[in-house]
C-alpha positions as a Markdown table, in Angstrom:
| # | Residue | x | y | z |
|---|---|---|---|---|
| 1 | Met | 6.2 | -40.9 | -28.5 |
| 2 | Thr | 4.3 | -37.8 | -29.6 |
| 3 | Gln | 5.3 | -34.8 | -27.6 |
| 4 | Pro | 2.5 | -32.8 | -26.0 |
| 5 | Arg | 1.5 | -29.4 | -27.3 |
| 6 | Gln | 2.7 | -26.7 | -24.9 |
| 7 | Phe | 0.8 | -23.4 | -24.2 |
| 8 | Val | 1.1 | -20.6 | -21.8 |
| 9 | Ile | -2.1 | -19.0 | -20.5 |
| 10 | Glu | -2.2 | -15.6 | -19.0 |
| 11 | Ala | -5.5 | -14.6 | -17.3 |
| 12 | Asp | -6.8 | -11.8 | -15.2 |
| 13 | Gly | -10.1 | -10.3 | -14.0 |
| 14 | Gly | -11.2 | -7.1 | -12.5 |
| 15 | Ser | -14.1 | -5.3 | -10.8 |
| 16 | Arg | -14.7 | -1.6 | -10.7 |
| 17 | Gly | -16.0 | -1.4 | -7.2 |
| 18 | Asn | -15.3 | -4.9 | -5.9 |
| 19 | Pro | -18.1 | -5.9 | -6.1 |
| 20 | Gly | -18.9 | -3.8 | -9.2 |
| 21 | Pro | -19.0 | -4.0 | -13.0 |
| 22 | Ala | -16.6 | -6.8 | -13.7 |
| 23 | Gly | -14.8 | -8.5 | -16.6 |
| 24 | Tyr | -12.1 | -10.9 | -17.4 |
| 25 | Gly | -9.4 | -11.5 | -20.0 |
| 26 | Ala | -7.3 | -14.5 | -21.0 |
| 27 | Val | -4.7 | -15.1 | -23.7 |
| 28 | Val | -3.1 | -18.3 | -25.0 |
| 29 | Ile | 0.5 | -18.0 | -26.1 |
| 30 | Asp | 2.9 | -20.2 | -28.0 |
| 31 | Pro | 5.9 | -20.5 | -25.6 |
| 32 | Val | 8.4 | -21.0 | -28.4 |
| 33 | Thr | 7.5 | -18.1 | -30.6 |
| 34 | Gly | 5.7 | -15.9 | -28.2 |
| 35 | Glu | 2.8 | -15.7 | -30.7 |
| 36 | Thr | -0.7 | -15.0 | -29.4 |
| 37 | Leu | -2.9 | -18.0 | -30.4 |
| 38 | Ala | -6.2 | -17.0 | -28.9 |
| 39 | Glu | -7.8 | -14.3 | -26.7 |
| 40 | Ala | -10.9 | -14.4 | -24.6 |
| 41 | Ala | -12.7 | -11.7 | -22.7 |
| 42 | Glu | -16.2 | -11.1 | -21.3 |
| 43 | Tyr | -18.1 | -8.5 | -19.3 |
| 44 | Ile | -19.8 | -10.5 | -16.5 |
| 45 | Gly | -22.0 | -7.9 | -14.8 |
| 46 | Val | -21.6 | -7.1 | -11.1 |
| 47 | Ala | -19.0 | -9.4 | -9.4 |
| 48 | Thr | -15.9 | -9.3 | -7.3 |
| 49 | Asn | -12.3 | -9.3 | -8.4 |
| 50 | Asn | -11.8 | -12.9 | -7.3 |
| 51 | Val | -14.9 | -14.2 | -9.2 |
| 52 | Ala | -13.6 | -12.3 | -12.3 |
| 53 | Glu | -10.1 | -13.8 | -11.9 |
| 54 | Tyr | -11.5 | -17.3 | -11.7 |
| 55 | Lys | -13.7 | -16.7 | -14.8 |
| 56 | Gly | -10.6 | -15.5 | -16.7 |
| 57 | Leu | -8.8 | -18.7 | -15.7 |
| 58 | Ile | -11.7 | -20.9 | -16.9 |
| 59 | Ala | -11.9 | -19.0 | -20.2 |
| 60 | Gly | -8.2 | -19.4 | -20.8 |
| 61 | Leu | -8.2 | -23.1 | -20.1 |
| 62 | Lys | -11.2 | -23.6 | -22.4 |
| 63 | Ala | -9.5 | -21.6 | -25.1 |
| 64 | Ala | -6.3 | -23.7 | -24.8 |
| 65 | Lys | -8.4 | -26.9 | -24.9 |
| 66 | Ala | -10.2 | -25.8 | -28.1 |
| 67 | Leu | -6.8 | -25.5 | -29.9 |
| 68 | Val | -6.0 | -29.2 | -29.3 |
| 69 | Pro | -8.8 | -31.7 | -30.4 |
| 70 | Asp | -7.6 | -34.4 | -28.1 |
| 71 | Ala | -6.6 | -32.1 | -25.2 |
| 72 | Ser | -8.3 | -34.4 | -22.6 |
| 73 | Ala | -6.1 | -37.3 | -23.5 |
| 74 | Asp | -3.2 | -38.0 | -21.2 |
| 75 | Gly | 0.0 | -36.4 | -22.4 |
| 76 | Ala | -1.7 | -34.5 | -25.3 |
| 77 | Leu | -1.3 | -31.0 | -23.8 |
| 78 | Gln | 0.9 | -29.2 | -21.2 |
| 79 | Val | -0.2 | -25.8 | -19.9 |
| 80 | Arg | 1.5 | -23.2 | -17.7 |
| 81 | Val | -1.1 | -20.8 | -16.2 |
| 82 | Arg | 0.4 | -17.5 | -15.2 |
| 83 | Met | -1.7 | -15.0 | -13.2 |
| 84 | Asp | -1.1 | -12.1 | -10.8 |
| 85 | Ser | -3.8 | -13.3 | -8.5 |
| 86 | Lys | -2.0 | -15.0 | -5.6 |
| 87 | Leu | -5.4 | -16.3 | -4.3 |
| 88 | Val | -6.2 | -18.2 | -7.5 |
| 89 | Val | -2.7 | -19.5 | -8.0 |
| 90 | Glu | -2.4 | -20.8 | -4.4 |
| 91 | Gln | -5.9 | -22.2 | -4.3 |
| 92 | Met | -5.6 | -24.0 | -7.6 |
| 93 | Ser | -2.1 | -25.3 | -6.7 |
| 94 | Gly | -3.6 | -26.8 | -3.5 |
| 95 | Arg | -1.6 | -24.8 | -1.1 |
| 96 | Trp | -4.5 | -22.6 | 0.2 |
| 97 | Lys | -7.9 | -23.9 | 1.2 |
| 98 | Ile | -10.9 | -22.8 | -0.8 |
| 99 | Lys | -13.5 | -21.7 | 1.8 |
| 100 | His | -15.6 | -19.1 | 0.1 |
| 101 | Pro | -18.8 | -20.5 | -1.3 |
| 102 | Asp | -18.5 | -18.4 | -4.5 |
| 103 | Met | -15.0 | -19.7 | -5.2 |
| 104 | Lys | -15.6 | -23.4 | -4.8 |
| 105 | Pro | -17.8 | -24.1 | -7.9 |
| 106 | Leu | -15.5 | -21.9 | -10.0 |
| 107 | Ala | -12.4 | -23.8 | -8.8 |
| 108 | Ala | -14.2 | -27.1 | -9.5 |
| 109 | Glu | -15.1 | -26.0 | -13.0 |
| 110 | Ala | -11.5 | -25.0 | -13.7 |
| 111 | Ala | -10.2 | -28.3 | -12.4 |
| 112 | Arg | -12.4 | -30.3 | -14.7 |
| 113 | Ile | -11.4 | -28.7 | -18.0 |
| 114 | Leu | -8.0 | -30.4 | -18.4 |
| 115 | Pro | -6.3 | -33.4 | -16.8 |
| 116 | Ala | -4.6 | -32.4 | -13.5 |
| 117 | Ala | -1.2 | -33.4 | -14.7 |
| 118 | Ala | -1.5 | -31.1 | -17.8 |
| 119 | Val | -1.7 | -27.8 | -15.8 |
| 120 | Thr | 0.7 | -26.0 | -13.6 |
| 121 | Tyr | 0.2 | -22.6 | -12.0 |
| 122 | Glu | 2.7 | -19.7 | -11.5 |
| 123 | Trp | 2.2 | -16.3 | -9.9 |
| 124 | Ile | 3.6 | -13.3 | -11.9 |
| 125 | Pro | 3.8 | -9.6 | -11.0 |
| 126 | Arg | 1.0 | -7.5 | -12.4 |
| 127 | Glu | 3.2 | -5.7 | -14.8 |
| 128 | Lys | 4.0 | -9.0 | -16.5 |
| 129 | Asn | 0.3 | -9.7 | -17.0 |
| 130 | Lys | -0.6 | -6.6 | -19.1 |
| 131 | His | -2.2 | -8.4 | -22.0 |
| 132 | Ala | -4.8 | -10.2 | -20.0 |
| 133 | Asp | -5.3 | -7.1 | -17.8 |
| 134 | Arg | -5.9 | -5.0 | -20.9 |
| 135 | Leu | -8.4 | -7.5 | -22.2 |
| 136 | Ala | -10.3 | -7.5 | -18.9 |
| 137 | Asn | -10.5 | -3.7 | -19.0 |
| 138 | Glu | -11.6 | -3.7 | -22.6 |
| 139 | Ala | -14.4 | -6.1 | -21.5 |
| 140 | Met | -15.5 | -3.8 | -18.7 |
| 141 | Asp | -15.4 | -0.8 | -21.0 |
| 142 | Ala | -17.6 | -2.6 | -23.4 |
| 143 | Gly | -20.0 | -3.5 | -20.6 |
| 144 | Lys | -20.2 | 0.1 | -19.6 |
| 145 | Arg | -21.5 | 0.8 | -23.2 |
| 146 | Gly | -24.0 | -1.9 | -22.9 |
| 147 | Lys | -22.1 | -4.2 | -25.2 |
| 148 | Gln | -19.9 | -7.3 | -25.1 |
| 149 | Trp | -16.2 | -7.4 | -26.0 |
| 150 | Glu | -15.4 | -8.0 | -29.6 |
| 151 | Pro | -12.0 | -9.4 | -30.8 |
| 152 | Ser | -12.0 | -7.1 | -33.8 |
| 153 | Ser | -12.0 | -4.0 | -31.6 |
| 154 | Ser | -9.2 | -5.2 | -29.2 |
| 155 | Thr | -5.9 | -3.4 | -29.0 |
| 156 | Ala | -4.6 | -5.5 | -26.1 |
| 157 | Ala | -1.9 | -7.2 | -28.1 |
| 158 | Leu | -0.3 | -3.9 | -29.2 |
| 159 | Asp | 3.0 | -2.9 | -27.7 |
| 160 | Ile | 3.3 | -6.0 | -25.5 |
| 161 | Pro | 6.6 | -7.7 | -26.2 |
| 162 | Arg | 6.3 | -11.4 | -26.1 |
| 163 | Pro | 9.6 | -13.2 | -25.7 |
| 164 | Ser | 9.8 | -16.9 | -25.9 |
| 165 | Thr | 8.8 | -18.6 | -22.6 |
| 166 | Thr | 10.1 | -22.1 | -23.4 |
| 167 | Ala | 12.8 | -21.9 | -20.7 |
| 168 | Asp | 10.1 | -21.2 | -18.1 |
| 169 | Leu | 8.2 | -24.4 | -18.8 |
| 170 | Pro | 8.8 | -27.6 | -16.8 |
| 171 | Pro | 10.1 | -30.7 | -18.6 |
| 172 | Val | 7.6 | -32.6 | -20.6 |
| 173 | Ser | 8.3 | -35.9 | -18.8 |
| 174 | Gly | 8.4 | -36.7 | -15.1 |
| 175 | Pro | 6.1 | -36.0 | -12.2 |
| 176 | Pro | 3.8 | -33.0 | -12.5 |
| 177 | Gly | 4.8 | -31.6 | -9.2 |
| 178 | Asp | 2.8 | -29.8 | -6.4 |
| 179 | Ala | 0.8 | -27.6 | -8.8 |
| 180 | Ala | -0.7 | -30.4 | -10.7 |
| 181 | Ala | -1.2 | -32.5 | -7.6 |
| 182 | Gly | -2.9 | -29.5 | -6.0 |
| 183 | Ala | -5.3 | -29.3 | -9.0 |
| 184 | Ala | -6.0 | -33.0 | -8.6 |
| 185 | Arg | -6.8 | -32.5 | -4.9 |
| 186 | Ala | -9.1 | -29.6 | -5.7 |
| 187 | Arg | -10.9 | -31.7 | -8.3 |
| 188 | Ala | -11.3 | -34.6 | -5.8 |
| 189 | Ala | -12.5 | -32.3 | -3.0 |
| 190 | Leu | -15.0 | -30.4 | -5.2 |
| 191 | Ser | -16.1 | -33.2 | -7.5 |
| 192 | Ser | -19.4 | -33.5 | -5.7 |
| 193 | Arg | -20.3 | -29.9 | -6.2 |
| 194 | Pro | -22.2 | -28.6 | -9.2 |
| 195 | Gly | -20.4 | -26.5 | -11.7 |
| 196 | Ala | -20.9 | -22.8 | -11.9 |
| 197 | Ala | -23.9 | -21.6 | -13.9 |
| 198 | Thr | -23.1 | -20.6 | -17.4 |
| 199 | Gly | -24.2 | -17.4 | -19.1 |
| 200 | Thr | -23.6 | -15.9 | -22.5 |
| 201 | Ala | -20.6 | -17.5 | -24.2 |
| 202 | Pro | -17.5 | -15.3 | -24.1 |
| 203 | Ala | -15.9 | -14.0 | -27.2 |
| 204 | Val | -12.9 | -16.1 | -28.1 |
| 205 | Ala | -10.8 | -15.6 | -31.2 |
| 206 | Pro | -7.5 | -16.4 | -32.7 |
| 207 | Thr | -5.5 | -13.2 | -32.8 |
| 208 | Pro | -3.6 | -12.0 | -35.9 |
| 209 | Thr | -0.4 | -10.2 | -35.4 |
| 210 | Ala | -1.3 | -6.5 | -35.0 |
| 211 | Ser | 0.5 | -3.8 | -37.0 |
| 212 | Pro | 3.0 | -2.0 | -34.7 |
| 213 | Thr | 1.9 | 1.3 | -36.2 |
| 214 | Ala | -1.8 | 0.9 | -35.5 |
| 215 | Pro | -3.0 | 3.9 | -33.5 |
| 216 | Gln | -4.7 | 3.8 | -30.2 |
| 217 | Val | -7.8 | 5.9 | -30.0 |
| 218 | Gly | -10.2 | 7.2 | -27.4 |
| 219 | Trp | -9.8 | 5.7 | -23.9 |
| 220 | Ala | -7.2 | 3.2 | -25.3 |
| 221 | Ala | -4.7 | 6.1 | -25.5 |
| 222 | Ala | -4.8 | 6.7 | -21.8 |
| 223 | Pro | -2.6 | 5.0 | -19.2 |
| 224 | Asp | -4.0 | 1.7 | -18.0 |
| 225 | Leu | -4.3 | 2.3 | -14.3 |
| 226 | Gly | -6.0 | -1.1 | -13.5 |
| 227 | Ala | -7.5 | -2.0 | -10.2 |
| 228 | Pro | -6.7 | 0.2 | -7.2 |
| 229 | Ala | -5.3 | -1.0 | -3.9 |
| 230 | Thr | -8.5 | -0.9 | -1.8 |
| 231 | Phe | -8.2 | -0.6 | 2.0 |
| 232 | Val | -11.3 | -1.7 | 3.9 |
| 233 | Leu | -10.8 | 0.1 | 7.2 |
| 234 | Leu | -12.3 | -1.8 | 10.2 |
| 235 | Arg | -12.3 | -0.2 | 13.6 |
| 236 | His | -12.0 | -2.9 | 16.3 |
| 237 | Gly | -14.9 | -4.1 | 18.3 |
| 238 | Glu | -15.8 | -2.6 | 21.7 |
| 239 | Thr | -13.7 | -3.0 | 24.8 |
| 240 | Ala | -14.8 | -2.2 | 28.4 |
| 241 | Leu | -13.5 | 1.4 | 27.8 |
| 242 | Thr | -15.4 | 2.1 | 24.6 |
| 243 | Pro | -18.9 | 2.8 | 25.9 |
| 244 | Glu | -17.5 | 5.0 | 28.7 |
| 245 | Lys | -15.7 | 7.0 | 26.0 |
| 246 | Arg | -12.3 | 6.8 | 27.7 |
| 247 | Phe | -9.0 | 7.6 | 25.9 |
| 248 | Ser | -7.6 | 4.2 | 24.9 |
| 249 | Gly | -4.5 | 4.4 | 22.8 |
| 250 | Ser | -1.2 | 2.5 | 22.5 |
| 251 | Gly | 0.2 | 3.7 | 25.8 |
| 252 | Gly | -2.4 | 2.3 | 28.1 |
| 253 | Ser | -3.6 | -1.0 | 29.4 |
| 254 | Asp | -4.2 | -2.7 | 26.0 |
| 255 | Pro | -7.7 | -4.0 | 26.8 |
| 256 | Glu | -9.3 | -7.1 | 25.3 |
| 257 | Leu | -12.6 | -7.2 | 23.5 |
| 258 | Ser | -15.7 | -7.2 | 25.6 |
| 259 | Ala | -18.5 | -9.7 | 25.0 |
| 260 | Thr | -20.2 | -7.0 | 22.9 |
| 261 | Gly | -17.0 | -6.5 | 21.0 |
| 262 | Arg | -16.6 | -10.2 | 20.3 |
| 263 | His | -20.2 | -10.3 | 19.0 |
| 264 | Gln | -19.5 | -7.3 | 16.8 |
| 265 | Ala | -16.4 | -9.1 | 15.4 |
| 266 | Glu | -18.6 | -12.1 | 14.5 |
| 267 | Arg | -21.1 | -9.9 | 12.7 |
| 268 | Ile | -18.5 | -8.1 | 10.6 |
| 269 | Ala | -16.9 | -11.4 | 9.8 |
| 270 | Gln | -20.2 | -12.8 | 8.6 |
| 271 | Ser | -20.8 | -9.6 | 6.5 |
| 272 | Leu | -17.3 | -9.7 | 4.9 |
| 273 | Ala | -17.6 | -13.4 | 4.1 |
| 274 | Ala | -20.9 | -12.7 | 2.3 |
| 275 | Arg | -19.2 | -10.0 | 0.2 |
| 276 | Gly | -16.3 | -12.2 | -0.7 |
| 277 | Thr | -13.9 | -9.2 | -1.5 |
| 278 | Ile | -11.2 | -9.4 | 1.1 |
| 279 | Glu | -7.9 | -10.9 | -0.1 |
| 280 | Glu | -5.5 | -10.0 | 2.7 |
| 281 | Ile | -5.8 | -8.9 | 6.4 |
| 282 | Val | -3.5 | -6.6 | 8.2 |
| 283 | Ser | -3.9 | -5.6 | 11.8 |
| 284 | Ser | -2.6 | -3.2 | 14.5 |
| 285 | Pro | -0.5 | -5.0 | 17.1 |
| 286 | Leu | -2.9 | -4.0 | 19.9 |
| 287 | Arg | -4.9 | -6.7 | 21.5 |
| 288 | Arg | -8.4 | -5.5 | 20.6 |
| 289 | Cys | -7.5 | -5.3 | 16.9 |
| 290 | Arg | -5.7 | -8.7 | 16.9 |
| 291 | Glu | -8.7 | -10.3 | 18.5 |
| 292 | Thr | -11.1 | -8.7 | 16.0 |
| 293 | Ala | -8.9 | -9.6 | 13.0 |
| 294 | Ala | -8.6 | -13.2 | 14.3 |
| 295 | Val | -12.3 | -13.7 | 14.2 |
| 296 | Val | -12.6 | -12.3 | 10.6 |
| 297 | Ala | -9.5 | -14.3 | 9.5 |
| 298 | Ala | -11.0 | -17.6 | 10.8 |
| 299 | Arg | -14.2 | -17.0 | 8.9 |
| 300 | Leu | -12.4 | -16.0 | 5.6 |
| 301 | Gly | -9.6 | -18.6 | 5.8 |
| 302 | Leu | -6.9 | -15.9 | 5.7 |
| 303 | Glu | -3.7 | -15.2 | 7.7 |
| 304 | Val | -3.3 | -11.9 | 9.7 |
| 305 | Arg | -0.2 | -9.7 | 9.1 |
| 306 | Ile | 0.7 | -7.4 | 12.0 |
| 307 | Glu | 1.6 | -3.8 | 11.1 |
| 308 | Asp | 3.0 | -1.6 | 13.9 |
| 309 | Gly | 2.2 | 1.6 | 11.9 |
| 310 | Leu | -1.5 | 0.9 | 12.4 |
| 311 | Arg | -1.4 | 1.2 | 16.2 |
| 312 | Glu | -3.5 | 3.9 | 18.0 |
| 313 | Thr | -2.2 | 7.2 | 19.2 |
| 314 | Asp | -0.2 | 7.2 | 22.4 |
| 315 | Phe | -2.4 | 9.4 | 24.6 |
| 316 | Gly | 0.2 | 9.7 | 27.4 |
| 317 | Ala | -1.2 | 10.6 | 30.8 |
| 318 | Trp | -4.7 | 10.8 | 29.4 |
| 319 | Glu | -4.9 | 7.0 | 28.9 |
| 320 | Gly | -8.0 | 5.5 | 30.6 |
| 321 | Leu | -9.5 | 8.9 | 31.4 |
| 322 | Thr | -12.8 | 10.4 | 30.0 |
| 323 | Phe | -12.7 | 13.7 | 28.2 |
| 324 | Ala | -14.3 | 15.4 | 31.2 |
| 325 | Glu | -11.6 | 14.0 | 33.5 |
| 326 | Val | -8.8 | 15.2 | 31.1 |
| 327 | Arg | -10.5 | 18.7 | 31.0 |
| 328 | Glu | -10.5 | 18.8 | 34.8 |
| 329 | Arg | -6.9 | 17.6 | 35.3 |
| 330 | Tyr | -5.1 | 18.9 | 32.2 |
| 331 | Gly | -7.3 | 21.7 | 30.9 |
| 332 | Pro | -4.6 | 23.9 | 29.3 |
| 333 | Asp | -2.9 | 20.9 | 27.6 |
| 334 | Leu | -6.3 | 19.7 | 26.3 |
| 335 | Asp | -7.0 | 23.2 | 24.8 |
| 336 | Ala | -3.6 | 23.2 | 23.1 |
| 337 | Trp | -4.3 | 19.7 | 21.7 |
| 338 | Leu | -7.6 | 20.7 | 20.3 |
| 339 | Ala | -6.1 | 23.8 | 18.8 |
| 340 | Ser | -3.1 | 22.3 | 17.1 |
| 341 | Ala | -2.2 | 19.0 | 15.5 |
| 342 | Lys | 1.4 | 19.5 | 16.6 |
| 343 | Ala | 0.4 | 19.6 | 20.3 |
| 344 | Ala | 0.9 | 16.2 | 22.2 |
| 345 | Pro | -1.2 | 14.9 | 25.1 |
| 346 | Thr | 0.2 | 15.4 | 28.6 |
| 347 | Gly | 3.1 | 13.2 | 29.6 |
| 348 | Gly | 4.8 | 12.5 | 26.3 |
| 349 | Gly | 2.0 | 11.2 | 24.1 |
| 350 | Glu | 1.9 | 11.5 | 20.3 |
| 351 | Ser | 0.6 | 14.5 | 18.5 |
| 352 | Phe | -1.8 | 14.1 | 15.6 |
| 353 | Ala | 1.0 | 15.4 | 13.3 |
| 354 | Glu | 3.3 | 12.6 | 14.5 |
| 355 | Val | 0.6 | 10.0 | 14.0 |
| 356 | Ala | -0.2 | 11.4 | 10.5 |
| 357 | Arg | 3.5 | 10.9 | 9.4 |
| 358 | Arg | 3.5 | 7.4 | 10.8 |
| 359 | Val | 0.2 | 6.5 | 9.1 |
| 360 | Ala | 1.1 | 8.1 | 5.8 |
| 361 | Ala | 4.4 | 6.0 | 5.7 |
| 362 | Thr | 2.4 | 2.9 | 6.6 |
| 363 | Arg | -0.1 | 3.7 | 3.8 |
| 364 | Asp | 2.7 | 4.1 | 1.3 |
| 365 | Arg | 4.2 | 0.7 | 2.2 |
| 366 | Leu | 0.9 | -1.1 | 2.1 |
| 367 | Thr | -0.3 | 0.4 | -1.2 |
| 368 | Ala | 3.0 | -0.7 | -2.8 |
| 369 | Arg | 2.7 | -4.2 | -1.3 |
| 370 | Tyr | -0.9 | -4.7 | -2.1 |
| 371 | Ala | -1.3 | -2.9 | -5.5 |
| 372 | Gly | -4.6 | -4.0 | -7.2 |
| 373 | Arg | -5.8 | -6.0 | -4.1 |
| 374 | Thr | -8.5 | -5.5 | -1.5 |
| 375 | Val | -7.1 | -5.5 | 2.0 |
| 376 | Leu | -8.8 | -5.4 | 5.4 |
| 377 | Leu | -6.9 | -3.1 | 7.8 |
| 378 | Val | -8.1 | -3.7 | 11.4 |
| 379 | Thr | -7.1 | -0.6 | 13.3 |
| 380 | His | -8.3 | 2.3 | 15.4 |
| 381 | Val | -10.1 | 5.7 | 15.4 |
| 382 | Thr | -7.1 | 7.9 | 14.8 |
| 383 | Pro | -5.4 | 5.9 | 12.0 |
| 384 | Ile | -8.7 | 5.5 | 10.1 |
| 385 | Lys | -9.6 | 9.2 | 10.5 |
| 386 | Thr | -6.1 | 10.1 | 9.4 |
| 387 | Leu | -6.3 | 7.9 | 6.2 |
| 388 | Val | -9.7 | 9.4 | 5.4 |
| 389 | Arg | -8.5 | 13.0 | 6.0 |
| 390 | Leu | -5.4 | 12.5 | 3.9 |
| 391 | Ala | -7.5 | 10.9 | 1.1 |
| 392 | Leu | -9.8 | 14.0 | 1.1 |
| 393 | Gly | -6.9 | 16.5 | 1.4 |
| 394 | Ala | -8.8 | 17.9 | 4.5 |
| 395 | Pro | -7.1 | 19.9 | 7.2 |
| 396 | Pro | -6.1 | 18.4 | 10.6 |
| 397 | Glu | -9.2 | 19.8 | 12.3 |
| 398 | Ala | -11.3 | 17.5 | 10.2 |
| 399 | Met | -10.3 | 14.8 | 12.6 |
| 400 | Phe | -12.8 | 16.2 | 15.2 |
| 401 | Arg | -15.6 | 16.3 | 12.7 |
| 402 | Met | -15.9 | 12.6 | 11.9 |
| 403 | Glu | -17.9 | 10.0 | 13.8 |
| 404 | Leu | -16.4 | 6.5 | 13.8 |
| 405 | Ser | -18.3 | 3.8 | 15.7 |
| 406 | Ala | -16.8 | 0.6 | 17.1 |
| 407 | Ala | -16.7 | -2.2 | 14.5 |
| 408 | Ser | -17.6 | 0.3 | 11.7 |
| 409 | Val | -16.3 | -0.1 | 8.2 |
| 410 | Ser | -14.8 | 2.6 | 5.9 |
| 411 | Ala | -13.0 | 2.2 | 2.6 |
| 412 | Val | -10.4 | 4.1 | 0.5 |
| 413 | Ala | -9.1 | 3.2 | -2.9 |
| 414 | Tyr | -5.6 | 4.1 | -4.0 |
| 415 | Tyr | -4.9 | 4.2 | -7.8 |
| 416 | Ser | -1.4 | 3.9 | -9.4 |
| 417 | Asp | -1.5 | 7.5 | -10.7 |
| 418 | Gly | -1.8 | 8.9 | -7.2 |
| 419 | Asn | -5.6 | 9.5 | -7.2 |
| 420 | Val | -7.5 | 8.4 | -4.2 |
| 421 | Ser | -11.2 | 7.7 | -3.7 |
| 422 | Leu | -13.1 | 7.6 | -0.4 |
| 423 | Arg | -15.8 | 4.9 | -1.0 |
| 424 | Leu | -17.3 | 4.4 | 2.4 |
| 425 | Leu | -17.3 | 6.0 | 5.9 |
| 426 | Asn | -18.5 | 4.6 | 9.2 |
| 427 | Asp | -20.8 | 1.9 | 7.9 |
| 428 | Thr | -22.4 | -0.1 | 10.7 |
| 429 | Ser | -25.2 | -1.7 | 8.7 |
| 430 | His | -23.8 | -5.2 | 9.5 |
| 431 | Leu | -24.4 | -4.6 | 13.2 |
| 432 | Arg | -28.2 | -3.9 | 12.8 |
């Protein structure tokens, strides 16, 4: 019996803005020798990270199929797809539902390229996907110049060690396992949907071994920072205390969303679903945030992770009072609080300095956990203002110079070299 050809596909996609100028890269590798057999990359215009990642998967599967004339025949080909996109790997493996309308036709197209039993999926850390990531960035760089990626100008294969991956592949014979079965379920579920529209054919080329002494020039010589961790900062919807402008922190009554707040949560869920950029959801443990996050999660088909570091300030004895009431009852304490970030509210509340340390530690944990991903943080006024202030390097008094409406959206991007970019502040267009 003829043994099937075995390939490893590594694929990636990226978007500079999410959505923004986007591109993908894919590489087909011989698992025995580690040799690069083919590369594919393309600038695809404005798109999201997830769309670019799916496009990279499709290009990689097509490139592998092109290397084997009878690839569609049962047992002719065995492919292990390795990607750092948890979303694509889990959806194509059948473990996560595909709910977003932009993803369904792309998943269907990927599932049709090769027999389900021929393909398995594996998540890998981003640092092990550097070749495909570099190709995606080369494609985006080319698009910025108004051109498409060309194999002859690529340096993606340089300085990327390629050990044999044979030991990682499953046995040739035997059941295909959950991953292949998941692909079959995806094909069955999506078979009635039309495939994605096709555009200009991507550049695909066999890749000769590059000289180890070939120099990198221009932008290629700079570190490849890749996609940032992007935090979309959502303030919870209104509670009964919100329109009365009462202090409502983590030391008070923990109010639920009002009818207005629930409506606001539905509107932002609709808006985020249309954008298709959110990959994870993390929420403050307080009820108003959990309720807001639950509405969005139900719409996007995602789980909610609770992060205690995102809770609101404990306002001590001021909880439930208006600013005027605090002025009347605790005037000197209020003056001290307004004058210094180290001053705490009356009755053992948290100072802004204490909150800043808590939020900064939470930021550092989450940026490490979600490097390269777009995460919705459902939280409160003080944590959001603190993240914005720290991103800008602004002094503590800047906290009193920002407006942050209920159910508003802000966004901050964190790059691997430590740079930070504030991309959005107090957007409420989805509520109008």
